[in-house]
N, C-alpha and C positions, 0 to 999 in steps of 0.2 A: 568528485574530487576535481578541483580545477588546478593544473598545472599551466604556467607560465612557459614557453620553453626557452626563453634567457635564462631563468633560474636554474631550469633542468640542465642546461649547459654548463654550468659551473660545476658539475659534479659528472659530465659524462659529455663526450665529442659526439654532436650528432651532425651526420653528414647526409643521411637521408633525406629525400624531398619530403615535405610534410605529408603527402597524401600515400607514400609508401611507408612512412613510420606510423601513420595511425592505421593503415591495413595489417602492417605487422604486429601492431599492440593489441588490434581486437582479435585477430586469429590465435595469438597467444592467451586470450582469455581476458585480456584486459580492454574490456569494449570501450571504444571513443564514442560517446552519445552526441557531442557537442562540438563544434570549433567557434572560437571567438577571434576575431581579427582586430588587432590594435593597431591602427595606423599604417596597414599594410594592405595591398590588393590582394586579390584572391590566388591562393598558389595552384599551378597547373595541377590539374587532376582531380580538383574538388569542386563537388557543388554544394553550396551553401543555402540557408535561407537569409531573407533580406534581413532579420533581425539579426544574424550573426556576422553581419558585415558592417564594420562602421565607417566612418570616414577616413579617406586614403589621404595620408600626408604628403603631398608633393614636396620633391627635394627643394626646389627653389622657391615654396612658398608657405613651408612651415617649418620654422629654425630655432635652432638653441639662439637664446638671445640676453645680453646682460643689461641689467638697469642702470644707467648713467645719472639719472636724476628723476627725482618724482617731485613735481610742483601743482600746486592749486590751481583749478580751472578758473579764469578770471571771471566767469559767469555764470558757476555753478557749484554749488558747498559741497555735495557728493562727489564730484567728479574730479579726476587728478589728470594732469597732461605726464606721461611718463617718456622720457626720452632714452632710447635702447640702441645699443651695438649690437647688430647681427652679424658682423664678420665682413660685408660687403659696403657698410657704410653706415651711417645712423639716421634714426626716424623717429617720431614723436606721434604717439597715440593717446586718444581719449579712453580712460577707463573708469569704473565706479567700483572696483575691486575692493572689499573692505579690508584686506590683507596687506595692502599698498598704502603708505602714508608719505607726507611730504617729508623729504629728509634721507628715504629709503636710497641705496645705493649699492651697487656689486652684487645684488640678487640676480638667478641666473633662472630664466622664466621662458616659457613658449609662445614664440611671436608666428602669427598668421598674417601673412602679407595679402593684398588683394588678388583675388582670385581663387583663395584656397577654399575647399569646401568643408565645411565643419557642421556639427550639429548644433541646432537652434538651441540654445540654453533655457529657453523661455516657453519651449514646446514639449507638452507631455507626453507626445508621440515620438520625440526624437526624431524629428523631421532634420533632413540635410538643407543647407542653403550656403549658396556661394558668398563670399564676402566682397564687399564693394567699398568703394570710397563713399566717406558720408561727412558732412559737416554738422559735427554735433556742439550747440551753443555758440555758434559761430567759429568754430576750430576744426579745421579738416582733419580727419584720421584717416589713413591710408592702411591702417594695420590695425591688428588686436591682441591684446596679450590675453590667452588663453585659460580657461577653467577645465578642471579634468573631465567634467560632463560635456563641454564644447568638443574636446578630443576624444570622446569616445572610451575614455579610461575609465569613469567612476560616474556616480550621480552627484557629487558635490558641486556646487555652484555657488556657492556664497564667497568665495575667493578664486583668484587665479593660483594657477599650479606652479608651486614653487620647485626648481630643479635642485639637484645637489651642487655645491660650489665647485665641483671641480667638472661640471657640463662643461664640454669645448663651443665656446662661441662660434656660430656659422655653422655648425655641423646641424645637417638635417635631421629633424627629431625623428623622423622614422629610423635613420640609422642608430641615433641615441638610445630611443625608446620604444620603436615599433616591437610588436610581438604578437606571438599564436599562442593562444590559450586554449588547451585541451581539455574536454570536459569528458570525466572517466567514472565510468560505472563500475565502482569496485564491489565486487562480490564477496561474501565473509570468507571463502576461502583464500582471497588475495587481499586479505586485511593488511598484509605486509606492505602493500602499495598505498595506504592511506598518508603517504608522505611524499616528498618529492625525492628524496634518497630512495625510498622504496621504487619509485618509478625508475628512477635511473639506474638501479640494479638491473631490473628488466630491459630496460633500452641496451646496456651493456652486453646482457647475457644473448639478446637478439642480434646485436650487430656485431658482436667481438672487440668492441671498442672497453677502454680500460674505465672502471669506475673510480672516482677521485673523491675522496672522503674530506668534509672541510677539517681545517687543523684546530683541534680542540685542546689546549693546555689544561692539565688538571688543575684544579682550584683548589688551593690548601690555605686555612687562616695562617695570619703572618706567625713567625717563631716565637714572638715574645707575647703572644696572644694567650695569655694562660688562663684567663676568667673564663668560667663557663658561662655560655649564653643561650643556650637553649637544649632541653632533655628530650628524647624520643622514645615512645614507648608502644609496641605493636602488641595488644592483647591476644589477637588469634592469627597467625601466620597463615591460615590458609584463605583469609581474607583479604590479606595484606603482605605479599611477598616480600617488599622493600619499600623503606621510607628513607628518603635523603631531605635533608633541611640546610639549607644556606643562608646564612646573616651576611648580609651586605649593608654598611654604615654609609650616612653621609650621600645617599643618592640624590640628584636632581630631578623631580618629577618635570617633565615637558613634552613638546612634540619629538616623535622619532622621526629620523632623518628621511627625506623625501624617495630614496630608493627603498627603504623598507615599507615606506607607506604604500607606495604604488604597486609593489609587489604583494601586499595583502588585499589591497583592492583588487587587483587581478586575480587571485587566489580566491575573492568571495568573501573577504573580511572586512572591516570597517577599523581603521584607526580611530585609536581614542588617546592614549599617552605613551611614551616610551615604556614604561614597566609593563603595560598590558598588551604592548604590541611584540614587546620581547618573547613573552611567554607564548603568545599565538605564532610569532615567527618560527620559534623554535619546535613548537608542536607540529606545524606544517612541513619542516625542514626533515625533523626527524622520527615524528608519528608517536611522541612521547607529550602527554599532555602535562602542562605545568601550572602551579597556582604561586600567586604572592600574597602574601598578609603582610599588614601594617605591624611590623615587631613592635613597636613604641605601645599599641594598643594591646598586643597579647601581653606585654610587660605590666600594663595597667591592671588587667584583668587579673594578672598573677600578684597584685599587690605590691609590685617592684621588685618581686623577687623573679629567679630565673623560670621563664615559661617552660611547662611540660606539656609536649603534643603526644595527644595519646589517639590512636587508631582502634576505633573500638565499633561494636553495634550499639546504636540509641538505645537508651532506656527508657521504660514506658513513662509517659506524660511528659520527655523533653519536648521543648519547643527550638526551632530555629527561623530567624528572619534571613532570608536569603537574599542574594543581590537586587532580583527584582522588586524587593519591598514586599513579597509574600511572607505572611508566618506559616511555617510548615510543622504539622503536628507528627513527631517520629514515633517510630515503632521498631521492636528489635532487628526486625529485617533490613533496617536501613543502616549502612557504614557510614560513620560520620568521623569527622577529625574533630577533637574535642581539647581543651586543655582543663585544668582544674575547677573552672568556673562553668563548664557546661562545652557543647557543640559550635564549633567555629564555622564548620563547613560539612557539605554533602558530599561525602568522598567520591571523587572521580565525576561529578555532576556540576555543583554550582557552591561557590563560595558564601558565606557569611556577610550580613551586612556591616556587622558591628566591627570585623577586622577588616574591611575592605581599604585598599591602597586609594588616597586621593591624591588633590594637589598638595597638601601640607607633609605628605608622608615625607620622612627622611630615612628610615632604617628600616630595612624589607627582610622578610623571611621567605625565602622562595622554597615552595615544595616541589620535590620531584618524586613521585612514587609509583608503586604499581599495584593495582586492587584486582580482586578477583572479578572475572568478566560477567559471571551471572548475578551477581551482587549488585554490580552497578546497572545491569541492563534492568532488574527489578526496581531499583530506586528512581531510576528515569523513568519508568514507564508509569510507576504508582504515581508519581508527582507530574506527569507529563510536561517534562523537562528534555526534551532532545536538545545535545548540544554536540560540537565537534569533539570535545573532551570525552564525553559519554560513549558516543559513535567508537571511538578508537578503544576505550576500555573494554566495552562490551563485545568487541570482534576479537580482543586478545592482545596483550603489548608484552614483550617478553622482559623480565626485570633488569637484564643487561642493559637496556636503553637508559635507565634513571641517572646513570653517572655521567655519561656524555651529554645526555639533555640538560643536566644540571649547571655542568661546567660550560657547555655552550652558552647557556643564558646568562650565568656569571659573566663570562667574557664580554658578551654584550652589555651587561649593566656597567661593567667597569669601564667601557669604551663610550658607552652612548648616554648614561644616565647622568654624569657619570659618578660612579660611587668611590668612596676613598679607598675602602679595602674590603676584603671578605674576613670577617672576624669569628666564624664559626662555619663549620663543616660536619655535619654528623650525618653518618651513612648505616641506618638499620638494615643488615641483609644478613639474616642468621643462617641461611642454607640456600647455597646457589644450586639451582636445578643441575642434576647430572647432564653429560653430552648424550644425545641420541645417536647409538650405531646402528647402522641397518644392514645387513649381507646382502648383496643384489647379484643374481644370476645373469648372466647375457643371454642364457637359454631361456631363460624366463621373460626377460624384456622382447624376445623375438617372437615368442608363445603369445603375450599381450597384443603388442603390436600387430603382429601378421606377416611382419616383414622384418628382416635383418637390418639394423642400424650397424655402421662399421664402429669397431670397438673404440677407434682413437675419436671418434665423433662424439661417443657418448662419455668419454672422458673429458673431453673438452667442454660439453655441455653443462656437466656437474661441476667441474671447476669454474665456469663463468658464473655460474649460479652462487659460487661460494660453498660448496661440499667439498669437504676434505676427502679424498679418495686415495686408498689403498689397495693396490692389485694384489689379489691372491690366486691361487693355482686352481685350476680346473676353470677357467674362465668366470670367475666370480671377483666381485668388489666388495669392500670394506667402506661403507659410506658413513660419515660423519657430518650430522645434521648442524647447518648454522644456526645461531640460538634466535635470529629471528624468523626462522620457518616454524611457527607454531602449527602451521597447515598439515605437517608430516606426521600423522597420526596411525596411519595402517602400513607403515614398513614398505616394502618394495613396490607394491602397487602405487602409493604415492610418487615413489621416484620415476617409474614407468610414466606415469601422467605428466610429470616435468620433463623427462627426455623428450616426450613426443611433443608437447606444448612446443619446444625450443626447436627443436628439429623442425616443425612445421606439418601439421595433418594435411595439408595439401601434397606433401611429398610422399606419403604412402598410397603406395598403387591399389586401386580397387580390386577385391577378389572376391568369388564366391564361397560360402561355407561348403567344407567337404561332405557335410553329414546330409542327408535328404531331411527336407521341413516336413515336420509331423503332420498329419492329416488333420484337417478341420474340424473342429467339434464344436457345435451349437450347443447352446443353454437355452433351453425354452424359457425361461423367466426372462432372460434379456429380450428374447423375439416377442414374448408380450409386452414388455414395457415399451419396445418400438411401436407395435401396433397400437397402444394406448395411445403414445403421443401422437401417432398418425392420423389417429380418429378424433383426437382433440383439434389438433390444426385444421382437418377437413370440416369441422364444425364450429370454426371461427375462431378459435382461441390462439393465443400466443403464448410460447413457453418462455418462464424466466428461469435463471437460477442464481439462488441467493447463498449466503455464507451458511455453513452447518455450525458456527460458532456465533454463539450470542450471549445475552445476559438474562439473568433470571428476571428481571425488571421488566424487560422487552416482553416477555412472554407469559407474567402473571396474570393479565386480565384472560387469557386462554386457559391457561391451565391451572389457576390458583396459587396459593400460599404454599400448601403444604405437600409440596412434592419434592423429591429429590432429584439431583443433576448430575450427570458425569462432568466434575469440574477439573479444569486444568491446573497444573500445579506451577506453569510457568506462562499466564496468559501474556500474548503480544499487548493486549489492551484491555480494560476493565469492561468494556464493550463486547469483548469476545472472550469470557472466562468461563462459559459453559457450554456444552453440546446441547444443541435444541430438541425439545420435546415434541414440537408442531412446526409443522412446515408452514402454515397458513400465516404465522406470525411474520415471516419474512416476504411473503406474497403482499401482505398488507402493507409493509415497509415500501417494497418497490411501488405499490398502488398510489400510495400518496406522495411519493415522486413525481409519477407520472402525469397524475391528476393535476398538477400543477399548469402542463402545457396542452394535455388532452381532456377530452369531454367522455369518449366511450373506450372501456377498457372490456376486454376479456383474457384473462390471466390464468395461467396453470402453472404449477411446479409438480415435478416428479423426484422427492429425494428423500433421503433418510434421518430418521428421528433415534433417538439413542436413550435407553431407558434403562437405568441401573437395575441390576441384578444382586439381591443380598447375597454374600458368601460366594459370588462369581467374581473372576479376575474382570471378565470383558463384559460390556452391557449387551442388551438385546437391541440390535440394529434392525429397524424394521421400516421398509417403504412406505410412504404416505403419498397421497395425491392431495392437493390444494387447488383448489378453484376459485375464482372470483369474477363476477360479473357486475358493471355498474354503466350508467349513462346511457344514452338513445339507443334502441332496439337495432337500429342499422344506421351506418354512417349516412350524413346528409347529403343529397345529391339534387341534380337540376330539376327532377320533378316531384321534389317535396312539397307537401302543401301543409303548409303552418308549422305547428311544433311537430316534432317526432315524439312517438310513444316511447316510453322508457323501459329499460329492462325490468321484468321484475320475478316473483318466485317461478313462476310457470316457465319463463325463461331458462333458468338455472336446471330446472328441472327438465326440460326438453332436452338441455345439453346432456346431461347425465343419462338420462333414456335413449338419447341417439349413441353414446358411447357404450352402454350395454348392450344396444342392439348389433354395434358394429364388433363387440365380444364375443357375439352370440351368446350373451346371457339373458335376454330378452328375445321373445319373436312373435309373431302374430300367432303361433299355434299355442293351445292351453298346456300348461305344464305346473307341474306341481313343485318344480324348481325354479324358484324364480326371486325377483328383488322386489321387497314389498315398502311402500312411504307408509310411515306410520307417525302419526302426532308425537311429539317430543317437546321437551323442555331442557334447554341449556343456557348457563347463566350469559355465555356469548353471543347468544341468537336472541332475536326480537321474539317476545311471548306471543304464541298464536300463528307466528309466522315462519315455523320451524318443522324440521320431521328428521326421523332416524330412517337410515336405509339398512333394511334388515332383512338378510338372506334366508329364505324358507327352503329348506333341504329337500332331497328328494332319495329314495331308496335306490333309484339308478344311477345316483351320482357316484363315481368311484372314487373321488380325489379323496384324501384323507383331510381329516379337520384339523384345525391348530392343536387340538388336543392330542392328536396323533392316531385316533380311531376314524374307522369308516362312519359317515353318516347316515343315519336312518332317517325313515319318514317322520316328518316333523321337526327335525332340527332346525334351528333357527340362530343366527349368527348376527350380530350387529356388526354392520360394516363401517358406519360414521354417521355423520350428520349434516344437512343442508337445510339453508334458511338465509332469512335475512340478518345482517350483522347488527347487534344491539347499536343502540344510538351511544351508549357510554363508550363503547370500543371504537365507534367513528371519531370520537374526540379524543380519545387516548392517542390513535394512530393517524390523527391529524387528517381526515379525509372529508371532513368538511360535513355540508349537511343533505347531501346527495343518499341516496337509497343504495347500498351495495348489499351483494348477495353472494355468500360463499359457501363451502363445502370443503370438508376433510375427510378422507376414505383411508382407510388401512389396507392398503395393498398385499398384505402379508396373508390376508382372509380373502381378497376377491383373487387373485390371480390363480390360485389353486382350483378355483370354481370355474375357470373357462373351460369348456369342452375342447378337447384336442379334434375330435370329430363332429359335424354336424350336418344335419339332413337338408338338401335342396329341395323345393317342389316346384316342379316345371311349371311354366306360365300356360294357362289353360287357354284352347282356342275357341271357347265357347263364352257366350254374351254372360255378364254377369247381371244379377238381380239385385237390386238395392231398396229397403224398405226403412221406415224412419219407426222407432218405438219411443213413445214418452209415458215415462211411469211416474209416480209420486211414491218417495219413501222417507224414510225418518233423516232427520239432518244430520245425524252422526253416521251414518253408514257411509263408508269410503266407496266414492265411484270406481276407484281400483278393484275392489272385489265384486263389484257388481259386473264390471267387464269381464272379469274372470269367470264367474258363472254363466254370464251370456255364451263367451266362447266354448265352455266344457259343453254347456247343453245344445249348442248348434253345431257341434262337430258331426261329420266333417264338411257338412257343406258350408258352413259360415266362414268366410275368410276374413273378413276385416269388421273389426268395430270402432266406430269414431263418435265420441262424445262431441254435440256440437250445440247445447243451449243446457243453462242451469237456470232455473226461473225460482223466485219466490215472491209472492204477492198474493192479488186478490184469486179467489178459487183456491188457493191452496192452505191448507189448515196450519196453523202455528207449530213449529217445531218440524215442519217439513218442507221439501222441496222437490221441484220436478227436475227430473234428468232427461235429456232427449238424444238420442243415440239415433246414427244410420248404420244397418246394418247389410252388409252385401255376400250374397250368396252366390256361389259358383261350383260347378263341378267339373273334372279333369275330363270326362267322355262323353257329355252329354248337354245339350240345353236344358234347364231345370223348367219345368212345367208349374204353372202357379199353385197345383195342389201339392206338389212336394215342398216349395216354400211355404206355405199356408201351414202346412203339418209342422215342419220346423220351426216356423215363427210361433206358433202356438207353444210348442214346449218351451221354449225359451220363457214366454212368458206366465206358464205354469210354473215354472222352475224358480221365477223370480218372487213370485207370490208367494210360493211355498218357503223360501231361504228367508228373506227379506221382508215379507208381509207387503209387497209393493202391490199397488193398484195402476192399473192404465189410467192414463189422463185423457179426461174427456177432450175431443177435438172443439 
């Protein structure tokens, strides 16, 4: 919300310096996120970014001037000579403005003299330049009539800025038009401040100044106007609490006055014509959105009869072409404004093209209504039509604002359009909401705040906020909530918040709680999550965090079509309509964005997935780990020789094995409880380049299984999958042609299997003995199974087994392969003899021959 201070000062006197006003508003919950200066120097106490500072209008160089005469340039068809009176004399300047023509006189304009600093109107970067005398086609010009862009007011540069007829000639433009615009971040709980009057209320309450409402005369049709002009029908009062329609005849459509155009531009809105500008101006002033229909078009749609306006849900199959030219398919959850011929507007969101006002409009039906906030929010999000009107309706507007806004707009239309008369005023308001009364105890205020606020101060604050207060016995108050305060929903607690907010949080003395803090209690699963994160970071991975809200379409390639989701009843966007079933989908989207700039990625995310449970109120929330690797194996560096090797399946396997070792799920010791890599097929993984991670349980493991029973020897649990991403999914997630390796693991199955205690083996002071072993085995036998048999057969002297060669080719039978291992033997209490090593080595060979049918490969 952008608030020009000149506009704000019409409703409340502001004596505070700008810096202090900004601080007071921010501390009171109305954060000032930006400040824009229009023609003024930077106020004391403020530090602004360069883009917030516009040209400074020097008092003696940028002035209000009056056009005395406009003549054609003697040597240029598109240029004019403009003679101006600027209070201290006259001057003739050259201009190419399209909104000045020969014969114009009496117009008030902004004149910049030599030495003034303005924005270069032809520069896209808003560069400042100093005005210098110039001879243009033989005519000396020592000044310039300025456009809104050159002055830093708006981006309009097609013509010069025309001022109001009453602008004093010779007055410095900074004094007449200079302004400070506050940019406010209005939170949903402060929706009452989505208007200039709403912000003025806050300033009045914070400073103690009087709030001045604009004078708004009630608008009634002429006494002799007996002909019915419009009928209004509300089908569901829960969706539309109030609807007022005003018919104004014989309006003249044209530009709105300069003062209104400038205020709208400073507030961030583009002037269009007087009809549209008036509705926008009143919306910004009061916070009540309005809409204008062409009354004659409504009458034509009614076949020349009295138009009947109906507020109702859309009917299946109805269509509406909105003002942006798009045809919208309507559904029953969309609230529409309709006549007997069909919908004419999306209620509170956008009008229809068929009944819009144009330059030929002569009779206007002005709508001022109150719609249900959730209905408007859903409609705006469904059609992706955010607007100033839908923003206010979705935050909540009280029905009592309908009449003053309609009267204020009618007042402007009669003055500025100008219309002949109000011929109809219909106000459908069946049930006015009752006043909300709250009983507030002063002891309750002190208990919540932690310090005593004087009673008189509490009364003054509430009354300045327009609460009606009745003093009761026993230090209690009966407070009547003003109608614009829809945020007061939780009784006395909300009132205490208002009191403290205006009183000032900074005035509350700090204090320590009387009670002792409870002792710190840790949770093992949280500690394990942090250990997991630390281990992956140590392995060169980077954590990402993605949204748990997604869409079924984004996850379909990973989880398939035939799955149920936890769906949101009121999603913030169609792309955030369900809770995810896969963490990997979000990581893939993050990778696609980062690969636009980077070549190498190692990403992981630890997050929740949400699985619906039939007949259960809440879903099953499970922690998952997603991992992604792609690009070069290591970053490029000065010693790189040629192309860098790319990460592959074994890099992914190495990261996961390193993680399992860091969590003590894997180790060099032989164990019957471990994680096995088994061939697997998944639609989202590349065929032949994927594996299932399976936990093979042990009778010594005491953690309960997911089924709630103790695991026994031979238990196996599928933890997840790892492998190369399928090329079809690379296309779907826009990852390009590079190879991408991914994994997703169910941590609810993995974390309980991490041992609480683990054995450590001391480093032996005696030398190790290393021997190589090359065997020929069947192609289908897993190297991991062979490694485990070697470790078990060589225990306890065998310390390490490392595969260093895989060979297929000459001298190896078809369907077989050669695996070469390095075996490290070491004892803790002695130096091993050759005889001891040979005995264990032969035991290993015999075990492999018996279990796998292996045979030694000839040297």
